[in-house]
N, C-alpha and C positions, 0 to 999 in steps of 0.2 A: 423398189418392187422386187420382192424375194421370190426366186424360183429355183428349184433344185437343179444343180448342174447335171447335164446329161439328158434332161427332159427337153429335147431339141424343139419339139413343136411348141411347148409352153415358153421356152426361151425366145423363140421367134415372135410369138404373140406379145410377150412382155416388151420386147424392143419396139414393136409397132405402137403399143399403148403408150409407152414412155415418150416416144417421139411426138405423138399427138398431144399429150399433156404439156410437153414443153412448148409446142406451138401456141397453147392457150395461156402460157405464162406461168405454168406450175413447174417448180423445180423438182424433178424426179429423176432418179437413176436406177439402173438395174443392179441386182445383186444375185449372183449365182453360186451360192455355197454348196458344200457337200450335203448329201441327204441327212446325215447324222446331225449336222448343224441346223438344218431346216426343221427337223423333227423336234429338236430341243427348243428352238425359238417358238414353234407353234404351241408346244406345251406351256411355255412360260409367258406367251403373249408378247414376245419381244420382237415385233416386226410392225411395219407400217401397212404394207400391202402385199398380198400374195394371191396365188391361185389356189382354190380349194376344190379338189375333185368332188363331183357330185354323184349323179345317178350311175347305175351300172346295168349291164345286160342281165338282169335278175328279175325275180318276181317282186317288182317294186311297185309302189303306188304313191301318190303325192304325199300322204301322211308321213311316210318315212323320210322324205326329203325335207319337208318343213320342220319336222322334229329334229333331225340331225343338224340343221343349220340354225334354228331359232330357239329351241326349247331351253329356257333358263335353268331348268332342273338338271341339265347335262353340262359337263365340263370336259375339256380335252383329256384324253383322245376319244372319248365316247361321242363327243359332238359339241356344238356351240363354240367352235373355235373363235368366233367373233366376240364372245363374251357379251352377247346381246341380252339385255335385261328388260323384259316387258311381261308383266304378270298376265296381261290379257291373252298372250299366246298360250299359256297353260290351259285356260278354259276352252279355247278354240280347238286345241289338239285333242283334248279329252272328249270333246263333242264329236270330232271326226271319228275317233275310235268307237264311239257308241252309235253313230248314225247308221241308218239302214235304208235311207231313201236318197235318190239322186238329187232331188230338190234341196234337201237339207245339206248335202255335201257341197252343192254349188254355192249355197249361201255362206257356208263357213270358209270355203276356199277363196271366195270373193273378198271376204273380210281380211283374210291373211294376205292376199295380194295388195289390198289397199294399204295395209301396214308396211309392207315391203316398199311400195312406191313412195310412201310418206317418209319413212326413216332411212331407207337405203342401207340396211345393215349389210347387204351384199348386192352385187350387180351381176346378173347372169351374163356370161361372155360368149361362149361358143360350145359347140359339141366336141367333146374330146374323142380321141380314137380308142376303140376297144381292141386290144392286142390279142389276137387268137391265131395260133399256128399249130400245125400237127405234121407228123412224118408218117408216110405210108410204107416205109421200108419193111416194117414188121407187123403193123396193125392197120386195118382198113375200116371203112364204114364210119368215118368220123362225121358228125353232124355239120352240115354246111347249107348254103342256099339251095342247092339242088337235092339235098338229102335232109330235110328239116324235121327229123324225128325228135330232135331236142335242140335247144338254142345253142349256138356256138359259145361255149364258156371257156375262158382262159383258165390256166392252172391256179390262179390266185383266188378263184371263187369256189365256195363250197358246193355250189350247185353243179359243178362239173362231175360229181360222183356218179350221176346217172349215166354218163358217157361210158363208164366201165362196162355197163350191161349192153351197150350197143355196138362197140367195136368188136372186130373179129380178127383172128390171126390171118395174115396174108396167105392166100391160097385156099382158104375156106370160104364157103358161101355165107354171106352175112345173114343173120336172122335176129330179129328183135324179140325180146320177151313179150308174151301176150299182155302182161300188165302194163307195158310201156305203150299203151294206146288209150284213146279216150274211152270213157264209159260207154259211149254210143257204139263202139266197136268191140266191147267186151273187156276193155282194159280198166285201169284204175285212175286215169287222169280226168279229174273233174273240172269242168270249166268254172272260172270264177263267177260268172253270171249265175250259174246254178246255185252256188253257195250263198250268194247275196239274196237270191230269191227265197231260199229256205229261211235264212235269218230274218228277212223282212216279215214273212208270214208268222214265224214264231213270236216275233216282237208284238205284232198286232193281236195275236191270239192271247198272249200272256197279259195284255192290258184289259181284256174283257172282264166284266163282272157278271156273275150269275148267282141266283139264289139257291140253286141246286146243282149237283154235278151234271156237267154237259160234255158230251163226247163229240168232237169235231174231226172229220177226216178230210184230208186234201190229197189228191193223187199226184204227189211229187215223188218221182223215182229216186232211188239211190240213197235215201236218208230216212231214218225213223227217229223221231224225237218225241219224248214224253215229258210233259211238265205238270207237276202237281203242286199246287200252291200251299197245301198243308205242310209239306216237307219240301224245302227249296232244293230241287234236284233236276239236273238236266242230263239225259243219257242220249248219246248219239252213236249210231252204228250204221255201217254201210250195208245196204240190202236193196232188194227190189220192192220192198213194201211201201205202202203209202204212209204219209205222216199222220200220226195219231196224237192228239193233244187233249189232255184231261185237265180241267180247271175246276177247283172247288173254292168255297169261300170261307173255309175254316181258318183259324189263327195260324199264321206262318211262323215256323221255327226253322232255324238254319242248322243244318248238320253237314258234316263232311262226308262226301261220297268217295270212298277209296277205290270204287270200281274203275273209274276212269284212270286214276293214277296207276293202278295195277295193269290195266290194259295197255297204257302207254309204255310202261316198262317192258311188258312182254313183246310188244311190237318192235321196240328198239332192240331188244335182244335178238329177235328173229332176223331183223334187217342186218344186224352185225354178223350173225352166223352166215347168212346168205352171201354177204360181201366177202367174208373170210374165205368161204368155199370157192367163190368165183376167182378171187385173187390167187388162191392156192392152185386151182385148176389151170390157170393161165400162165403160171410160172413154168 
């Protein structure tokens, strides 16, 4: 059982598992090589058993984990370190990505779990620790259990970027940017439940068939979505307007809408400029 040397909690777990397996008559021993050796063996598939870190304190949901562990279209280091080959997994994962109802997701996830219980490509073991530390000597207002404006994210995760907008120099009064609040408080953080609600309604409306143009309005705040079946195009913007959906029955042709691509590029540029100014100001 291979575990990286220095991962003391994993090493202790490995020793416990090996001792239990020996009691069952299975000849197993531990192997604690350097991390560079472990990484190479994982890439080459040169190992018998090991621990594979799973979820993280991130914006994660089950599809990410099932795909990372089981998707035969992936290979290390991107995923599927187990080299599991099951073509049924592909269809199930693709259905999850397109599903918009809880009932459909339950059905798909139940089937994925049945496959895991049957084939045992991996065995869930225990919750690992999330290492998160900070120093208040120069900077304060770090997110924590008593100050949960953001999730406590370690330096190894990209989502810790938001913390730069929340911390303050020691001696200054902490203040959070207005946008770092939920939309219900005038900020930009949109609950995932609201996004799924909008997607579900868009899906149901796009499947409707009408003999003449029909205009349907739903009072869903913070999103405006327009769908026209004659030209396949979806435009989404943040606003306080209700959702407007237009459906026609003319022949569908597919075109590329560069508006969204351009908008994404502009947003990325603006975020980069803001981050640059924040970092420059705080030096």
